[in-house]
N, C-alpha and C positions, 0 to 999 in steps of 0.2 A: 503493500499499499504506500503510495506516495505521501511525502511530507505534507503539502497543501490540503490534500483529502483528510490526513489525520488532523490537522489543525481545523478543519471545517467542522469535523464530527465532533472534535471536543468543545468547539464553540457552541454548536447546537446543543450538547449534552448541558454545557454550563448555562445557557440562555433557559433551558427547561428547569434547570435546578433552582435559577434565581426566580421562575414564576412560582414554582412550587413552594418556595420560602414565602414568598408574598400571599399565596394562597391559604397557607397555614397559618400565617398570621391574623389574617382575617377570619378564618375559623375560630383560632383562640378568642380573638375578640369577641366574635358573635357567642362563643360558649360561655364565656363571661356574663355578657349581656344576658343570654338565657338563664343562666344562674340566678343573677340579680332579679330577674322577671319572675322566676319561680319562687324565691324568697319573698317578693312583695305580695305576690298573690296569695301564698300561703298564709302570711301575715293577715292580709285582708279579710280573708276567709275566717280565720280564727275569730278576728274582731267583729264580723257580721254575725258569726254564731253566738259570740257571748251576748251582743245587743239583742239578737232574737230570743234569747233564752230569758233575758231579763223583762223583755217585752212580754213573752208569754207568761211569765209569772205574775206581771203587772195585770194582764188581762184576764188571769183566772181570780184575782182578787176583785177587780171591777165587775166582773160576770154576777157576784153575788148580790149586787145592789143596782140591777139595771132593769130597765123596761124592755119590751120585746123589740123596740126600734134598735136600742144599743146592743141588745143580745146579737141581732142579725149582722150588726157590724163587726161586733167582736168575732163572729164565726167566720165572717168574710177574711178577716184580718188572720185568723189562725189558719184558714186554707191556704192563704199567699204565702204565709210563713214554711208551712209543710212544703209546698212547692219549690220555694227558694232553697229549702234544705235538699231537697232531691236535686236540685240543680248543682247546689256545692258539692254533692256526692259525684257528680258527673265532672265537675271541674277538677276535683281532687284525682281522677282517674288518669290525669294527665300531669300532675305534680309529684314530686319524690316526696315521700312520706315514710316515718319511721315504722319498721316491720312490727307485726305483733309478736306476742311472746313466743309462739310456735316457730316462726321464721327465724326469729332471734336465736332461738336454740339450736336451730338446724344449720343455718347459714350465715349467721351473725348479722351485724347490721349493714347489710350488703343493699344498695339501692336497687330493687327489682321492678320498679316501675318502667313500663314500655311506652315511649313517649308519642310514636306514631301509631295512627290506626291500623295500618299494614303490619305492624309489627305483633299489635294486639290481635288481629284476626289469625295471623300466622301461627301464633303460640297457641291460640284457642283451638284451630283447626288440629294441629299437631297433638294437643290434649284428648281430642275427641278420637283420632286416629289410634293413639297410643291404648286407651280404654277399649277400642274396638279388636285390636291385634291382640292384646292381651286377654280380653275374653275369649277369643278362638283358642289361644294357646291353653288357657286354663280349662277350657272345656275338654281338649283332647288330651290334656295331661290327667284330669280326672277319670275320662274313660279308660286310659291305658292303666292306672292304679287299679280301678275298681275290676274289669274284665281280664286283663292280661299280666299284670306283675303284682302279685300280692308279697310285697317286700317293703321292709320297713324302709330301706335307703331311699326307695323312690316314693315313699309316703312323706318323708322328710325333706326330699327336694320339692315335692309338690307344695307342701305347708311353707317352706321357706319362699318358695315363689309367691304365695299368697301374702307372706308379711311383707316381702320387698314391693309388690304390687300396690298394697293398700297404703302403704307409707310415702311411697313415691306419688299417689294419688293425693293425700293429704297436703303434701308439699307444692304439687302443681296447683291445686284449688286455691290455696292460701295465695300464691303469686296471682291468679287470676281475679281474686277479691281485691288484691291490692291495685289491679289494673281495671276495676270498675264492674267485674262481673258479680251480679246480684245472687249469689247463692246463700239462701236463708235457712234458718231455723234446725230441723233435726237433720236435714240433709248435709249440713257442715258437720254435725257431730257423727253422722253413720258411718263415714269410713275410719274415724278414729276408733270407734267401738269393734268394727270390722277387723282392724289391724291389731287390737287387743286380743280378740278372740283367735285370729290366726297364730298370734305368738303363743298363746296357750296351748293349742293344737300341736305346735313345733315342739313344745317341752313335755308333751304328755309320753311317757315310757311305754314301750311294749308291754302288753300284757292282756289279761282276759277282758279288762273293761275295754280296753282299746280295741280288740278285737270285735267285741259285742256291737261298738258303734261306728267302726270303721267304715262299713259298707253303708250304713244310712247317711255318713257324712258325705261320702263321695257322691252318692248318688243325688243329695241336696246339692252339691258344688256344680254337678252336671246341670240340674235344672236352673241353679241361679244363673250359671253362664248362659244357658239359652234365653232366659228371661231378661239378661243384661243384654243379649244381642237383640232380641225382639224390641225392648224399649229403645235401642240406639236407632233402629231404622223407624220405628214409629215416631219418635219424639224429634229426630232430625227433621223428617217431613213436616210435622206440626211448625216446628221453628223457621224453617224454610219459608212457608206461606206466610206466617205471622211477620217475619221480617220484611217480606217482600210488601205487606200490607202497612209496615210502619207502626205495627203493634208490639213489637218486642224489641228490646236491646240487642245490637249486633253481637254482644258478648255474654248473651244467655247461652247455657250449656244444657245438654241432657243429663239427667240426674237419674238414680236408681230409685225411681219412686214416682208418685202422681203428684202432678202440678196442675193448677186451674187452668194454663194456657193449652192443656192436653185434653180439654173436654170432647173435642170432635173425636169419634171412635171410641168413646168410653167404653160400651159393651164389648168391645173386641179386648182391650188391654186389662181392665180391671178384674176378670175372673183369673187370669195369669198371676196378677199382683197378689190377691187375696189367697190364692193356692200356696203361693210362695211363702207369704206371712204365716199361714197357719202350719207349714211345714217346719218353719222356725219354731213354733209353739210345741209342735210334735217332738221336736230335736231336743227341746229344753225339757219336757215331760220326760222323754227316754233316759235323759241324762240324770235328772232327779231320781229315777227308779235306780239307775245304777250306782248313784252316789249311797243309797241305802242299801245297797248289796253288801252282804257279809264280807265278801272278798275284796271289797273297793277299799284300797288304801291311799290312791292318788288323790291330791287337792284339786287336780286339773278337773276332774269329772263335775264336781258341784260348782266350780269358778264358771266352766262352761255352759251349765245349766242356767246360771243366772244372766251370763252375757247374751245367749240365745233368747232367753225372755225378754231382755231389755230391748234387742232388736226387734222382737215381735211386737211389743208394746209401742215402741217408737214408730215403726212402719205401719202398723195398722191403724194406730190412732191418728196419725198424722194423715194418712191416706183417707180416713173418715172424715176427718175435719175439713179437708179441701173439698170432698164430694159434698158434705152438708153445706159449707158456705155457698159451692156453686149452685145447688139446688135452691137456697134463699136467694141468691142474686137472678137466678133465672124466675123465681116467683114473683119477685118484687117487678121483674120487667113487665110480666104478663099483667100484673095489678095495674101498673101505669098505662099499659095500652088498652086495658078496658074502661 
């Protein structure tokens, strides 16, 4: 290569390097501006929340000695306060915030807020695919253990996979909630309870009691995976339609239970759900009986019985509550139309 050509190539690289430095300088300045804006917004939201809290307390005191006209005004203000709080929640989904206790214990004080809609949707979709793929893997794992390999080692691998799966779900769901996903109530706690149950199953030593419950548990695991697979396709279809109509948040997720937005096709899904709930109750009753067996020495039996009972009560009562609320709402709509 000739000297002039080398000189020209070096000058081209040097020019691009200088441009890179300028671009990076602008990037760092904008990043600093962004950090300042984030701090300003977070501070303003905190201040607004405090003012609204004080105003709500003032309204509660005023409502005790007001006429009907004033009460209507107070009610309207309370409604607007609630609307503003929902807006604050959406705003905070794009602002860095402190992690909750669980994420702090697992990840430390690492910022997990995804700032762009594209990044949020990509993480949500990856979460849904992870659940779907793991559901299929767990179903085949349970089928293999039940029908082909009656071996303690494979059972331990399957139980360890369950513990890892539910632990991973709790972490991913916590990150999604930090980014604006509205997972609420029992369905937040459900995976924590399932993680605990899987951990107890993992520590249950080989013995007579274990063998008495093994087939029932594996059969239940197969049905649970089938149910989760069914729910995924049904719920994802519901969410797709509702998002297209603008009735649901883009970060809403499929859950292992029944939600109000799943009302369409109710008669199709609910029987499968209730059958799964009562199978959890049946597991609990079976384990309580085993715990009273004269040969039972393991603490895991009684603990698993309690945990399955908690899962049954949480799932069954939450589903009933949602169904009851939906029937009441539909009844009110019918009365208004009449």
